[in-house]
N, C-alpha and C positions, 0 to 999 in steps of 0.2 A: 504495499500501499503508499501509494506515492504523499507523503504528509503537502497540504496547503494551508497554506495563510488564513482557508478558512478554518482551518479546523483549530486553530492557535494564538487566533486575532483577539482583541479585546471589545467589546461591542457598545464599546461608549467611545463618541469624539471628541475630541475638547477643541472648540472651534469657534473663531472670532471673523465678522462683519469685517469690509476694508474701510472701515470708518469711526472703528475699534480705536481709543485714543491709548498714545504709549501707559499713560498712569495705567489705564485701567489691563490690557497689556501681561503689565510684570502683576497685576494682584492676583488675573486671572492663572499665568503660570505656578504661583509659588501656593496658589488658595488648591490645585489640582497636580502640586509638584510635578509637572513635565517641563520639561528642555525646549518644546515646542510647540505649536499651535495651527493647525491649518489652515487658511483663512479664505473661506467660502461665500460665493452669493447668492444672490436673491432665495434662487434654485435649489440650496445645498451642491453647489458642486465647485470642488474646489481649486481655488483661481492661485493662491501662492501659501510659504511657507512662513512665520516669523519665528525662528528660531532667538532662544540667550544672547548667542552670539551676534545676531542683530543688535537685540539690543544694550549689550556693553558698547555698541560700538561709538553710544553719546559718550561713553566713562572715557573711553582710548583717544577720543579725537580730541585737538587740540581746538579751540575757541580761532578762530582768524588762519589756521594755520593752515599754509599752503602749497605747496614745491609749485617748481617751475615749472615740473618734468615730473610727469604722474602717470604711469601706465592706466590703464580702463576698470582692471579691476579698483586701482585705488580709487581713482573719482566713482565709483559707484559703492564706493563701502563710504566714502567724506557725503554721497546724497543721502545713505541707510540714515547717514546720524546725523542729521537735519531736520530726518521724518518724526510727523508728529501722530502718524496716525500705521495704523495695519497694513492697511492699501501703500501705504510711503514706503515701510520699512522689509515690506516682503520680497523674500527671494521668488522668481516667475518665471519659466511656465515650474506649478510642483512637481513633486515625486510621487507619482500615485501606484500604488497596489491594486488587485482586484483578487477576488476571497478563492479563488482557480486557481491563483501565482504557488507557484512552487516551494516552501519554505526556504532551501536551495537556493534561490533562483533571488529570494527580499534578502536572503546577506547580503546573496554578490552584489544587488545595489544595493542596497549598506554602506558593503563595505569604497564599491567605488567611486559611493557620493559622499560620503564619512560622515552620513546621519545614523540619527539612530532609531528613527522611527519613522514607520509612513503613512499613508490617512489609505484606507480603505475606500473604494467607490464603486458601487452595483454597477449593472450593466446598462444603468439610464447615466451616468455618474454622478450619482452624486453620491454624498459621504456617507460610510457606515460603519465605518467603528476607525480602531488603529490596530498597526504591530508592530509591538516595539522589541530590540534585541532581547530583553527579558523574553516573550512572548514564542522569539524564534528556540530559543534555549531546550525548549521545551519536544524539541522532539529529540535529543542526549536523551528522556527521561519512558519512551518508547517503554511496552511494559517484551520480554525478552522474547514473548512466545512469534507477538505480530515479527519482531526485526528475525524470526528463524525462518517466518513462514513467507519472506520476504528473500533472503538470503538462501532458502532453499528452489521459491523459482528460479533469481538469478541463475541458482545451479542448470535447472533444468531448460534454461533458453538461451543457455552455453552445450546443451549438448551432452550436460554430464547428470547421471541418476542422485541425485541426494543422494541416497543410501550408502549408495556405491561412499561417501566418504566423510567425515566425522565435524562440526563445527563446536565449536562453540562459542559459550557470543556472550559479554562482557560489554559492559556502558561503553560504547565508542570503538569497541574491537571482538572480531570476529579472528577466530581461531580455527585453521582449515586443517587436516590432515589426509591420508589416503592414496590413493591410485585414480587415474582421468585414465581413459583412454590414448589416448593423443599426445603430445608433451602443449603443442599451439591451442587445447583450450585452457593452456591455466593461463595465460594473458587475460582471454574472455572470460574467466572466473575468477577474478582477481578484482578487473575490472567492473566486472557487472555486482558484485557482492560492497566492493567502495563506494556505489553509485545508492547504494541502499540507505535511506534515511538515518541517520543514529549510527554510522556505523564511520568511523573516520581515518583506523589503520588498518589491516588485513597483517595476520598474522600468514605467511604463508609457504609452508614445509610437504608444498605436494608431489606426487613424481609423477611419472608417466611410463607406459606399454610398447608406447610407438612414437620414437622419434621422429616425427615427419616435420620436421626442419631443417633434415640433415641436407646439408648442396651438396650434389652428385661433383666434383670435379671434369670440367672439359676434356674431352680426349682430346690429343694430341696425333695425328697421322705423319 
């Protein structure tokens, strides 16, 4: 079973409107103990995100200080620091996921964009919840029987009878012992098991009956 955002997400979304004031943004983040809030339009569709980092730009920006030469990113930060509403402070477009996004993909998106939470939207684009990094960690708390079922399915897809191998399941680790019919199947087995949600390491000590990766040297006449 592939775990998706809909399996782990929070069903409550902390969101504000573009006209929300700086003071209310601070109060909202402190009240709900979140590091970012979604900014939504009148139809509850996300149009941007405001993070604690965006708010702290006011603190680090020196009034009246401006360099002669500054890049586009620096100019954008300075403009944000001067903003007084969510619409002026937000980063846009927002990065969102859906309930069908896999946990693995959501984790990759958070890593690539250096964020710790993502708004979750429905098929109509309206916000339906939020997924946090801590929610994604639930993948490592899957019941061992669920992980085992997925491991056995991965073995079958690689053309190996699950009964021919021994798979020891531990949190984040699968240890494989036994013999596969062909040497080339080992890579497929290991890759398939490593792709199972909740598995971060595979201890592979597999042997094989036939080495089908042997290269036959060319014949010289």
